[in-house]
C-alpha positions as CSV (number, residue, x, y, z in Angstrom):
1,M,6.2,4.3,24.1
2,N,2.8,4.9,25.8
3,G,1.2,1.6,26.5
4,T,1.2,-0.1,23.0
5,D,1.3,3.3,21.2
6,L,4.5,4.8,19.7
7,Q,4.9,8.4,20.8
8,L,7.2,10.5,18.7
9,T,8.4,13.9,20.0
10,L,10.3,16.6,18.1
11,S,12.9,18.8,19.7
12,D,10.4,21.7,20.0
13,G,8.0,19.4,22.0
14,T,5.6,18.5,19.2
15,V,4.1,15.1,19.8
16,R,2.5,12.7,17.4
17,V,1.2,9.2,18.4
18,F,1.4,6.3,15.9
19,K,-0.8,3.4,17.0
20,P,-0.2,-0.3,16.4
21,E,-3.2,-0.6,14.0
22,F,-3.5,-2.4,10.7
23,T,-6.4,-2.8,8.2
24,I,-6.6,-6.2,6.5
25,I,-8.5,-6.5,3.3
26,Y,-9.4,-10.0,2.1
27,T,-11.5,-11.7,-0.7
28,K,-11.5,-15.3,-1.7
29,E,-12.2,-14.5,-5.3
30,N,-10.2,-12.4,-7.8
31,P,-11.2,-8.7,-7.1
32,Q,-10.7,-7.8,-10.7
33,K,-8.6,-4.7,-10.3
34,M,-8.8,-2.4,-13.3
35,L,-8.0,1.3,-14.0
36,R,-11.0,3.4,-14.7
37,K,-11.6,7.1,-15.2
38,A,-12.9,8.9,-12.2
39,D,-14.4,12.4,-12.4
40,L,-12.6,14.1,-9.5
41,G,-14.0,17.5,-10.2
42,K,-16.3,17.6,-7.1
43,N,-13.7,19.2,-4.9
44,H,-11.6,21.0,-7.6
45,S,-12.3,24.3,-9.3
46,D,-12.2,22.5,-12.6
47,P,-13.2,18.9,-13.3
48,V,-10.2,16.5,-13.6
49,I,-10.5,13.1,-15.1
50,Y,-7.9,10.9,-13.6
51,K,-7.4,7.1,-13.9
52,V,-7.6,5.3,-10.5
53,P,-7.7,1.6,-9.6
54,T,-11.1,0.1,-9.1
55,W,-12.4,-3.3,-8.0
56,G,-15.6,-5.3,-8.7
57,K,-17.6,-6.9,-11.4
58,M,-15.9,-7.4,-14.8
59,E,-17.8,-6.2,-17.8
60,V,-17.2,-7.7,-21.1
61,K,-17.1,-4.8,-23.5
62,K,-16.6,-5.1,-27.2
63,I,-14.3,-2.4,-28.6
64,D,-15.8,-0.6,-31.6
65,P,-12.8,0.5,-33.8
66,K,-15.0,3.3,-35.3
67,V,-15.3,4.8,-31.8
68,H,-11.9,4.0,-30.4
69,V,-9.1,4.4,-33.0
70,M,-5.4,3.7,-32.3
71,D,-4.7,6.8,-30.2
72,G,-2.3,5.5,-27.6
73,F,-4.9,4.8,-24.9
74,N,-5.9,1.3,-23.8
75,P,-9.6,0.9,-24.6
76,E,-9.9,-1.6,-21.7
77,T,-9.1,1.1,-19.2
78,D,-10.0,4.3,-21.0
79,R,-13.5,4.5,-19.8
80,G,-15.6,5.4,-16.8
81,I,-16.5,3.3,-13.7
82,E,-19.3,0.9,-14.7
83,Q,-22.0,-0.4,-12.4
84,G,-20.7,-3.0,-9.9
85,R,-17.2,-1.4,-9.5
86,T,-15.8,0.9,-6.9
87,A,-12.8,3.2,-6.5
88,N,-13.3,3.2,-2.7
89,Y,-10.4,1.0,-1.6
90,L,-12.2,0.2,1.7
91,L,-15.2,-1.1,-0.1
92,A,-13.2,-3.3,-2.5
93,A,-13.6,-6.3,-0.2
94,S,-14.3,-7.2,3.4
95,N,-11.8,-5.8,5.8
96,D,-10.9,-5.9,9.5
97,V,-9.0,-3.5,11.7
98,V,-6.6,-5.1,14.2
99,T,-4.7,-3.5,17.0
100,A,-1.8,-4.9,19.0
101,H,-2.6,-5.9,22.5
102,R,1.0,-6.1,23.7
103,A,4.2,-4.2,23.1
104,A,7.7,-5.2,24.3
105,L,10.8,-3.1,24.2
106,A,14.0,-4.9,23.4
107,G,17.1,-2.7,22.8
108,D,16.4,-0.3,19.9
109,A,13.2,-2.2,18.8
110,I,9.6,-2.4,19.8
111,Q,7.8,-5.7,19.2
112,W,4.0,-5.4,18.6
113,T,2.0,-8.5,19.3
114,F,-1.5,-8.9,17.8
115,P,-4.3,-11.2,18.8
116,D,-4.3,-14.5,16.8
117,T,-7.3,-14.7,14.5
118,S,-8.9,-17.5,12.5
119,G,-7.8,-15.9,9.2
120,F,-4.2,-14.8,9.7
121,R,-1.3,-14.1,12.0
122,L,0.3,-10.6,12.2
123,S,3.4,-9.3,13.9
124,A,5.3,-6.0,13.6
125,I,8.6,-4.6,14.8
126,V,9.4,-0.9,15.1
127,R,13.2,-0.2,15.0
128,L,14.2,3.2,16.5
129,P,16.9,5.0,14.5
130,A,20.3,6.1,15.7
131,G,20.9,9.8,15.0
132,K,18.3,11.8,13.0
133,G,16.5,9.0,11.1
134,V,12.8,8.2,11.5
135,P,11.4,4.9,12.9
136,E,11.3,1.9,10.6
137,L,8.3,-0.4,10.8
138,T,8.4,-3.9,9.4
139,F,5.3,-6.1,9.5
140,T,4.9,-9.8,8.8
141,F,1.6,-11.3,7.7
142,V,0.8,-15.0,7.5
143,P,-2.6,-16.0,6.0
144,K,-4.3,-19.1,7.3
145,K,-6.4,-19.5,4.2
146,S,-5.7,-18.8,0.6
147,G,-7.1,-15.8,-1.2
148,Y,-6.4,-12.2,-2.1
149,Y,-5.0,-9.9,0.6
150,S,-3.9,-6.4,1.2
151,I,-2.4,-5.3,4.5
152,G,-2.4,-1.6,5.4
153,Y,-0.7,0.3,8.2
154,S,-3.5,2.6,9.3
155,G,-2.2,3.7,12.7
156,A,-0.7,7.1,11.8
157,P,-2.3,10.1,13.5
158,G,-5.5,11.4,11.8
159,V,-6.8,15.0,11.7
160,S,-9.9,16.6,10.3
161,P,-9.4,18.1,6.8
162,D,-10.8,21.4,8.2
163,D,-8.0,21.5,10.8
164,M,-5.0,20.4,8.7
165,D,-2.5,22.9,7.2
166,A,-2.2,20.9,4.0
167,M,-1.9,17.4,2.6
168,W,-0.5,15.6,-0.4
169,Q,-1.4,12.3,-2.2
170,P,0.3,11.6,-5.5
171,L,-0.2,12.9,-8.0
172,I,-3.1,15.3,-8.0
173,W,-4.4,15.8,-4.4
174,Q,-2.5,18.6,-2.6
175,G,-3.0,21.5,-0.3
176,K,-6.6,21.5,0.8
177,R,-7.8,19.5,-2.2
178,F,-8.7,16.5,-0.2
179,P,-9.9,13.3,-1.9
180,T,-13.7,12.8,-1.9
181,M,-13.3,9.1,-1.1
182,P,-10.5,6.7,-0.1
183,Y,-8.8,6.5,-3.5
184,L,-5.6,4.5,-3.7
185,S,-2.5,5.8,-5.5
186,E,-0.5,2.8,-6.7
187,A,3.3,2.7,-6.6
188,F,3.7,3.6,-10.3
189,Q,1.9,6.9,-9.6
190,C,4.1,7.9,-6.7
191,S,6.9,10.4,-7.3
192,V,7.7,9.8,-3.6
193,P,5.9,6.7,-2.2
194,T,3.9,8.2,0.7
195,T,1.1,10.5,1.5
196,L,1.7,13.5,3.8
197,V,-0.4,15.5,6.2
198,T,0.7,18.8,7.8
199,Y,-1.0,19.8,11.1
200,Q,0.1,22.7,13.3
201,G,3.4,23.0,11.5
202,A,4.5,19.4,11.7
203,T,4.2,16.8,8.8
204,I,3.6,13.1,9.1
205,G,3.8,10.3,6.5
206,V,4.1,6.5,6.0
207,L,6.9,6.0,3.5
208,A,7.5,2.8,1.6
209,D,11.1,1.4,1.8
210,A,13.1,1.7,-1.4
211,S,13.3,-2.1,-1.6
212,A,9.6,-2.1,-2.6
213,I,10.4,-0.2,-5.8
214,P,12.9,-2.3,-7.8
215,F,14.1,-1.0,-11.2
216,Q,11.3,-1.4,-13.8
217,P,11.7,-0.1,-17.4
218,I,8.0,1.0,-17.3
219,P,6.4,1.3,-13.9
220,K,2.7,0.7,-14.3
221,S,-0.4,-0.5,-12.4
222,D,0.3,-4.2,-13.2
223,N,3.7,-4.2,-11.4
224,S,2.9,-1.9,-8.5
225,K,3.7,-3.6,-5.2
226,F,1.8,-1.2,-2.9
227,G,-0.4,1.8,-2.8
228,V,-0.8,4.9,-0.6
229,M,-3.9,6.7,0.7
230,V,-4.7,9.7,2.7
231,R,-8.5,9.6,3.4
232,D,-9.6,7.0,6.0
233,R,-13.1,5.5,6.3
234,A,-14.2,8.3,8.7
235,G,-13.1,11.1,6.2
236,M,-10.0,12.0,8.3
237,A,-6.7,13.0,6.8
238,R,-4.4,10.1,7.8
239,P,-1.4,8.8,5.9
240,M,-1.8,5.0,5.1
241,L,0.1,2.5,3.1
242,F,-1.3,-0.9,1.8
243,A,0.8,-3.8,0.4
244,P,0.2,-5.6,-1.8
245,V,-2.5,-3.8,-3.8
246,L,-5.6,-6.0,-3.7
247,G,-5.7,-7.8,-7.0
248,G,-2.2,-6.7,-7.9
249,P,1.1,-8.6,-7.9
250,G,1.7,-10.6,-4.8
251,S,-1.8,-10.2,-3.4
252,K,-2.9,-13.7,-4.2
253,M,-1.5,-15.6,-1.2
254,A,-1.3,-19.3,-0.2
255,A,-2.2,-20.3,3.3
256,G,0.9,-20.4,5.5
257,T,3.1,-18.3,3.2
258,P,4.6,-15.2,5.0
259,F,4.5,-11.7,3.5
260,E,6.8,-9.0,4.8
261,F,6.9,-5.3,4.1
262,K,8.9,-2.3,5.5
263,V,7.9,1.3,5.9
264,H,9.3,4.5,7.5
265,L,7.2,6.6,9.9
266,I,7.8,10.3,9.1
267,L,7.4,13.1,11.6
268,L,9.2,16.3,10.7
269,K,8.9,20.0,11.6
270,G,7.9,21.8,8.5
271,D,5.4,21.7,5.6
272,V,4.6,19.1,3.0
273,L,7.4,20.3,0.6
274,A,10.0,20.0,3.4
275,A,8.9,16.4,4.2
276,Y,8.8,15.5,0.5
277,E,12.4,16.8,0.1
278,Y,13.5,14.9,3.2
279,A,12.1,11.6,2.0
280,A,13.6,12.1,-1.5
281,R,17.0,13.0,-0.3
282,N,17.4,10.6,2.7
283,Y,15.6,7.5,1.4
284,Y,15.7,7.7,-2.4
285,G,19.1,9.1,-3.2
286,F,18.2,12.4,-4.7
287,K,21.2,14.8,-4.7
288,D,21.9,18.3,-6.0
289,C,25.1,17.5,-7.8
290,R,25.5,15.5,-11.0
291,R,28.1,12.8,-10.8
292,N,30.0,11.7,-13.9
293,T,30.3,8.1,-12.8
294,T,31.0,6.6,-16.3
295,V,31.9,9.3,-18.8
296,T,32.8,13.0,-18.9
297,L,30.1,15.7,-19.5
298,N,31.7,16.4,-23.0
299,K,31.3,12.7,-23.9
300,T,27.7,12.8,-22.6
301,F,27.0,15.6,-25.0
302,E,28.5,13.7,-27.9
303,N,26.5,10.6,-27.0
304,I,23.3,12.7,-27.0
305,V,24.1,14.0,-30.5
306,D,24.8,10.5,-31.7
307,Y,21.6,9.2,-30.2
308,G,19.6,12.0,-31.9
309,L,21.1,11.1,-35.3
310,G,20.9,7.3,-34.8
311,P,18.1,4.8,-35.2
312,F,17.0,4.9,-31.5
313,S,15.6,8.4,-31.9
314,Q,13.1,6.9,-34.4
315,F,13.1,9.9,-36.7
316,I,11.0,9.1,-39.8
317,D,12.6,11.0,-42.7
318,E,9.4,11.0,-44.9
319,L,7.3,12.5,-42.1
320,R,10.0,14.9,-40.8
321,G,9.3,13.9,-37.2
322,C,10.0,11.4,-34.5
323,N,7.8,8.4,-34.0
324,Y,5.3,9.1,-31.2
325,A,4.1,5.5,-30.9
326,T,4.5,5.4,-27.1
327,D,1.5,7.8,-26.8
328,V,-0.2,8.0,-30.2
329,P,0.7,5.0,-32.4
330,G,0.8,6.0,-36.1
331,A,1.8,9.6,-35.4
332,V,5.0,11.7,-35.3
333,K,5.6,14.7,-33.1
334,N,7.9,17.7,-33.2
335,I,7.9,20.6,-30.7
336,T,10.7,22.7,-32.2
337,G,13.4,22.6,-34.8
338,L,15.5,25.1,-32.9
339,S,17.2,22.4,-30.8
340,P,18.9,20.6,-33.7
341,L,19.5,23.9,-35.4
342,S,21.5,25.2,-32.5
343,L,23.3,21.9,-32.3
344,A,24.2,22.1,-35.9
345,I,25.7,25.6,-35.4
346,V,27.5,24.8,-32.2
347,T,29.0,21.6,-33.6
348,D,29.4,23.0,-37.1
349,D,27.9,19.7,-38.3
350,E,26.1,19.9,-41.7
351,A,24.5,16.5,-41.2
352,I,22.6,17.7,-38.2
353,Y,21.3,20.6,-40.2
354,T,20.3,18.6,-43.3
355,E,19.0,15.5,-41.5
356,R,17.3,17.0,-38.5
357,A,17.1,20.8,-38.3
358,R,15.9,21.6,-41.8
359,P,13.3,18.8,-41.9
360,M,12.0,19.8,-38.5
361,L,11.7,23.4,-39.4
362,E,9.9,22.4,-42.6
363,Y,7.5,20.4,-40.4
364,S,6.7,23.5,-38.3
365,W,6.0,25.5,-41.5
366,S,3.6,22.9,-43.1
367,R,1.9,21.1,-40.3
368,D,-0.8,22.8,-38.3
369,R,-0.2,20.8,-35.0
370,F,2.7,19.4,-33.1
371,L,1.3,15.9,-33.8
372,F,0.9,14.7,-37.3
373,S,-0.4,11.4,-38.9
374,T,-1.1,10.4,-42.5
375,N,-4.2,8.5,-41.1
376,P,-7.1,11.0,-40.6
377,K,-8.7,8.6,-38.1
378,I,-6.0,9.1,-35.6
379,K,-7.0,12.0,-33.3
380,G,-5.3,11.2,-30.0
381,D,-3.7,14.2,-28.2
382,G,-4.9,16.5,-30.9
383,T,-3.2,14.8,-33.8
384,S,-3.8,16.4,-37.3
385,S,-3.5,14.9,-40.7
386,T,-3.7,18.1,-42.7
387,L,-1.0,20.4,-44.0
388,G,-2.5,23.7,-42.8
389,G,0.6,25.3,-41.1
390,P,2.3,27.0,-39.6
391,G,2.1,24.8,-36.5
392,A,4.7,26.1,-34.1
393,A,4.9,29.0,-31.7
394,M,5.6,32.5,-33.1
395,S,8.8,32.6,-31.0
396,D,10.1,29.6,-33.0
397,F,9.9,31.5,-36.3
398,L,11.4,34.7,-34.8
399,A,14.3,32.7,-33.3
400,A,14.9,30.8,-36.6
401,Y,14.9,34.2,-38.4
402,A,17.5,35.5,-36.0
403,F,19.6,32.3,-36.3
404,S,19.6,32.9,-40.1
405,Q,21.0,36.4,-39.6
406,N,17.7,37.8,-40.9
407,R,17.9,35.9,-44.1
408,M,15.0,33.4,-43.7
409,S,12.4,35.8,-44.9
410,C,9.9,32.9,-45.4
411,D,9.5,33.0,-41.6
412,L,8.4,36.6,-41.7
413,K,5.8,35.8,-44.3
414,L,4.3,33.1,-42.1
415,L,4.0,35.6,-39.3
């Protein structure tokens, strides 16, 4: 500890300083968080349209069914950023930067004390790990007035993008592809919940504790409890984490009600990939070996076969494909009929061949796309409603011909 700062030193002498600094975002009114398309092509070789959270004026927009058919995308969010909204998290509402004025060491913990303000009380504890772990930071925030809040730890070291080795912010910013503004990646977008910056061979990050990501059948923007960011207000590369997300669950706070959140301060020798693997293995339980905790591998195989033939696979006999309603309602999708064909041969099960393999092979011969619908208005993800096949890869037909011991001559005619 150097004054109130937390100084971390690696075994090779590499030093990084984490400051007791937080950014508090506040608005009295609902900030109207909504996903919008952002054209992120300005610092990419090719334009990339990616949905990001935005805040600001709500626009009542009537959905024209002639323009937006049922293609699996939400018409409320499947549009660009309109006037009066921003994707810059630090412009979403008023915000203040607060820094601890006192630090006290007690055993294996450092207590950061912040000046009392008219709007809130803030305290934080850094617990130093035993062994090879990284420091654990827990902050407690108590608002003095009701409203919408987001509390961000912004005290990690920052570096100029020109000087950094590489960075990563889930899911599309990586290497030297630095965000053009302070975009926030919400929890549902985080394969590992942190941003990472590598400078002079060492990588830093601010990692959300696993308790902030409970099991959710479908992680999405509406149930994300935090967000991560790598570009600060000065354009520096600096790992940051904000919780809750302004306008998201838990951000509407009543005066006097405490909010607590825990993060881990990463400093490791190595690149972004090494830090990513470290976080995944040590804090999120990723392992190399599969564990048969409930059934044997053979039974798992049998369960997969049963699932594929059962109602939960949502195979529509008439359309010879599986329901693709999760992405494109009203469509079915097949990639290859070789999987059920090989299963039928391995298991010597005629039902798999007649109920799945043959219909799916027929699908690849007659359809001209992987996605098919009987409704010509459905176009999402390249859906087709015409029978202009073949619609599979040449390798599929060659493999099917080989499977048939060179007897399915219809495949050769298609080629």
